[in-house]
N, C-alpha and C positions, 0 to 999 in steps of 0.2 A: 590896088593887091588887094587878091581875094584870100580870105581866110580858109581853113579848111576842120572840118569837127570831126574826128574820130569817135567814132560810138563803140567802147567798151562791147564783148561779148564773153559769155559765161558758158565756158563748156562742160555741161553736165554728166558726172559719172552715174548714172540710175542712182543716186541714195534716196533711203526710202528708211521709213519709220516702219518697226513691227509691232513694238517700240526701239527694240533692236536697229541699231546703223548697219545699213547696208551697201556695199560699193561693188560692183562689177567693172573691173578695168582690164581688158584683152585677155578676158574669158577666166582671170583670177578672181575669184567671188573674196570679200572682206566681210565677215561678220563680228560685229563688237558691241558693245552696251548694252546686253541684253538685261530686260528687267524682270522677269521670270523663266520656267524652265524653256528651254529653249530647241526646238526639236529641225533639223535641217536633211530633209530627205529628198530623192529621187522621184521623177513622175516617170511612167512609159515614154514620155519623150526623151529622144536624147539629149544632153546639156542642159537640161531644166531639173531646177531644184524647187520645193515648197520649203519654204521658212515660216516656222509658226514660234511666236514670243508673246506670252500673257492671252492666248485664244486670239491672237492676231495675225492675219496670214497672208505673205505675199509671194509670189509667184516671178521665178528670175530665169532667163533664157539665157543660151550662149557659154553655159560653166563649162571649162574643158581642160584647164592646166594646174588651177591650186583652190583649195579651198581653206581659207585661213579664219578661224574662228578663235575671237578674242575674248575670255570671259572678264569676271570682276573681282574683286579681292572679299567677295560676300558668297556663301556656298551657293554654287551655281553647279545647275542639273544641266548637260549637254548631250541630247542624243542627235547623234549619226546613222543615218541609214539608207545605205547605198543599193540598187536593185532591188528595190519592194515597191509596193502598190504596183504592179504590172510591167516593173521595168525590167528589161531583157541585156541590158551591157552592165559592165562594169564602168565605176566613174574614172575615166582614163589619165587622170593628173593624180597629183600629191596631195594629203589631207594634213594639217595641222593644227592644232587644238591645243590655247595655251587658256588654261582655263583659270590662273589665277591663285592666290594666295589663301581663299578659302576651303572650305572641306566639301571638295567638289567630288560629284558624280557623272561619270562619262560614259553612256552608254554605247558601244559601237557594234553595229551590223551590217553587212554587207559585201560589197567589192568594189577594192580599189587597185588601180592596175600600177598606181606607182609606189610610195612610200607614206606610212604614216606615222607622224611623230605627237606624242602628247605631252605635254609640259602641264603639270599640274599644281606646282609651285608647292608654297606651304600649308599645312594643315594636313588632317586625316583624311584622305584620297580614295577613292574606288573606281576600278574600270571595270566593268562588269558588260556582256551581251545578251539582251533579254528577246528581241523577236526574229535572229537569222543569223545563220553561219556566216565566220566574217573570213575573208580570202584578201591577201596583201599579196601584190605582184612585187612589191621591191621587199624592202626593211621596216619592220614594227620595233618603233622605240618609244620605249616611256622613261620621263627622267622627272624622279621625286624625291631628293636624299633627305627630307623628312619627313615626320610627321608618322601615324598608322595607317601604313597604305594595302589595300588590297587589289589584287586584280584577280578577277575567278571569270573564267570561261564558261562558266554555268551550263553545263551541259551540252554545249555549244562545239560547232568543229571550227577550228581554226587552221587555215592554210596558210603559211608565210615564205612566199618564194624565196625570198635571199635569208636575211639576219634578223633573231628577235632578240632585242636587248631589254631588259628592265633594270633600270638602275634605280632605288630605292625602295625594293618592293619588298613587304613585310610577309602576305599570307597569299599564297598562290594556290587556286586550289581548279580544278577542271569539272568533276562532275562527274557521274559514272557511265556512261554512255559515248561521248564524244571521244572524236580523232584530233591531236596536237600534231601538226607534219611542218617541220623548217627544213625549207632547202637549203640553208647555209649552217653557222652556228648559232648555238643559243647561249645567252650570257645574263644571268640572274646575279643582283648586287643589294644585298643588304640594305635597307636606309640606314643613315648616319647620325642616328638617334637612340636613346638608352632607354625608352619606352616601346621597341618593336622588335622584337626578336623574326626572324626569316623564318618561315615555314613555307617551303615548298613540296606538295604533293601531287603528285602523277598516278590518278587515281582513275582517270576515264578509260575506252576501250582500246587505246594506244598513242604512244610516242613516239615519234621518227622527227630523227636529228640528222640532216645529212654530212654536217661536219664535224664539230667538237659540241660540248655542253660545260660551262663552265657555272660555278657556284660558287660564290664569293659573302663568307657569311659575315658579323659584327663581333663586338663582346659580348654578346648575351647567347639562351640557349638557342641556337639555330638546330635546323631538322629539316633532312633532305630523305623523302619516302616515295618508293614507287611499289604500285600495285598492277597498274597496268601493263599492257605490250611496251618493251621497250628496247627501240634501235638507234643507236648513238654511231654514226658511220665515224667516226674516226674516235679522238680522246676525250673521256671525263674527267674532269677536274674538278676537286672540290676543297675549298680551303675555310671552312667554318670559324675561326678563329678561337678567342679563348673563353669560351661560353661553355656549358656541359652540352653537348652537341651530340645528335642522335644520326646516322644515315641507317637505311633499309632499305635495301634493292631486293625486292620481293617481286619480279615483275611476273606477269601471266602467260602460259604458254602459248607462244606463236611469235614472239618478240626476237628478232634478232641479235640482242645483248649489245656490247659495245663492242665495237669494231676495231680499236686501237687499243692503246694503254688506260689503267685508272689510274689517276694518283688520290692521294688524299692528307690533306694536311690537318692536324687539330691544333688545339693551343694549349691553357694552363687548366681548362677544366675536365669535367666527366667523357668522355668521348666513348660512344658504343656504334661501333661499326660491325652491320649484320649482312651476309650475303644468303637470301631464302633460296628456296625451290627454283628455277629456269633461270639463275643468275650465270652469266657467262661473259669473260674479260678473252677478248683474241688476243691483243697483246701482254704487258705485263701488269701486275697489280701492286702498288708500290702504297702504303699505309704508315704515315709517320702520325703516330697518336698522339704526341705530344706530354705533359706534366698531368699529372692527374690519375683519378682510377680510371682506367682505361678498359676496354673489351674490344675484343674481336671473335665474332662467331659465326662462321657458315653452315650451309647446309650438306648435307650427302651427295646432294645434284648438284651442287656447285661445281663451274667447269672454269680453269686458268688455265688457257693455250699457251702462256709465258710462264714466267718466272711469279713467284706472290712472295714480297717482302713486307715486314711488319718490324718497326720500329715504337718500343713504348717508353716511357719518361721514366722518372725516380719514385716510383708512387707503384701502388699493385697494380700488375696487368693481367689480365687474363686472355688466353688464345684457345680458341678451339679450331682446327684444319681436319673438315670432314670433307670438304670435295677431291674431284679430281686436278692432280696440278701436274701439268705435262713437264714444266721447265723445275727450276728448282725454288726451295722453299726457304726463306732466309728471314731469322725470327732473332731480334736483337732488343732484349731488354736491361733497362735501369738497374741505378741501383735501390729498389726499391723490396720491400719486405713481401712474401705471398704470392709472387709471381709464379703462374701456373700456364702452363701449355699443355696441350691434348693435342696430339695428329691421329685421327682415327682414319683419316682416309688415304689417297694413293698418292706419291711424290715420284715423278718420272727422272728427276736429275736429285742433285744433292741436298740432302736434309743440312742448312750448317744454323747452328744456335748460338747464342752467345748472351751469358747471365751474368747480371753484376753481381755485386757484394752482399747484397740484400741477402736475409735471413727465410729460411722456411721455402725456398723455391720447389716449385716440382715440372719434370719434364716428364709427360707419358707419351711414351710411342706404341701406340694400339692400333695397326691399322686392322680393318676387318676383315681383309681379303691378305691372304699369303703374298708376301715380296720380300725384295731383296733392295733394303735400301744403305743408301751409301751414306754415310755423316762426317760434319765436321763440328765438334761438339766443343765449347769451351763453358768450362761452373765456374764461379767467381768466388770467394773466401769463404762466403755466408754458410748455413746448413743446405744441404738441398737433398731432393728423392730423385731417382731414374729408373724409371717402369717398364721395362719391354712385354710385347704383345707376344705368346704361343706363334704367330701367325710370320713373325719377323726374322729375317736373317739380315745381320749388321754384319757392316763393314766401313772402312773408313779410320778416323782418329775421335778419341775422347780423351780430353784434358782438364783437368783440375788445377787450381791455385791454392788449395792450401785448407778450404773445409772439410766440414763435418759430410760426408757423401755418405747415402746408404744405393746401394745399387740393387735392384729385382730385375734379377735375368729370367727366372721363370725356365719355361721350354723354349726358351728362344733361342736361337742357334748363333753364336760368334764365328762370322769367318775368319778363316787363319792369318786374314791379314789384317784383320782388327787391331787398331791399337791403344791399348791404355797408356797415359801418360801421366804421371802425378795421380793419380786415379786409383783407389784402390779397388781391385777385383776380388 
């Protein structure tokens, strides 16, 4: 009887130490356990990447489907560069970077045909680009729910073929001369931490969002400011929460504006919403300012193709409408004192106004050009003042509910069909 000896065989997966651990499996490149600053960069050879960790380098060939980089729980620095050093093609696969829980820095540059997913864990983390423009064929997703986090385009151009999703962003800034182009939707959400308000600044040359733009704040003082050209294909929706929030839309000339509706929701803090020169909304604009001392102020060049609706809470609200509104204007204020509304722009539809029961309310209808304005106005039980411009011909209905009212008609014309109900004239 003969015995047979079976010799075991070890299938190697091209594991190497840089000192990082590197494995290549069926075109998928896995990198982990970095010891120092890690650099992963393409070469001029398709599918070839150079990996450098702590001044030690290795070359890996045949990379095509996925690059997965896993950091440590220390303060990692991870640099990814595709299409540099003479390369002429984008990395055709997906990129996943999970940097762990330290205070990490991810430096992202180059071209990726698939999706880019960044998971930066706990800690105060930064995503930036320092060497080359970024192009992502699919989605760019960054998730980091805690920490004081920063996403900085660093004056480089970003092109996202599909969606941009940033969950856990604190500071988002562009630079002065770059372009941000998103083919799908863009969603930016504040970190769920008490130490990091969201500050989003579109200050480059141009921002273009193919579909909708959504911003979700937290409980702190969040802000959204636009000074670049801005084009949003569909809806702009901003819910900035209960802090003292600021929205300033002052885009540069040349942008296409908001292609659909604009919805804003504030909370219990002080909200200031401003529309500057070149701002335009193709659909309806609906602002719910919430409680707190709030203000809405626009520019004489602001354009609203649909309705403009503003709802204030039960504190002091200041509303200034100076732009051109093709549809209706609806202003509904709460029971706070010293509410002031001034309209100097043009209203194509009906001006509907509701004042609560607080005292010292002021309504000024002072268009700078002659127009006939149809109104539906209701004053509360508090003291209020109603002033008209000489340029105005007024028709519709004005109602009171028993307050002490002061009416300053001046030389404004009251149309024969104008009705005053329970309002002394």
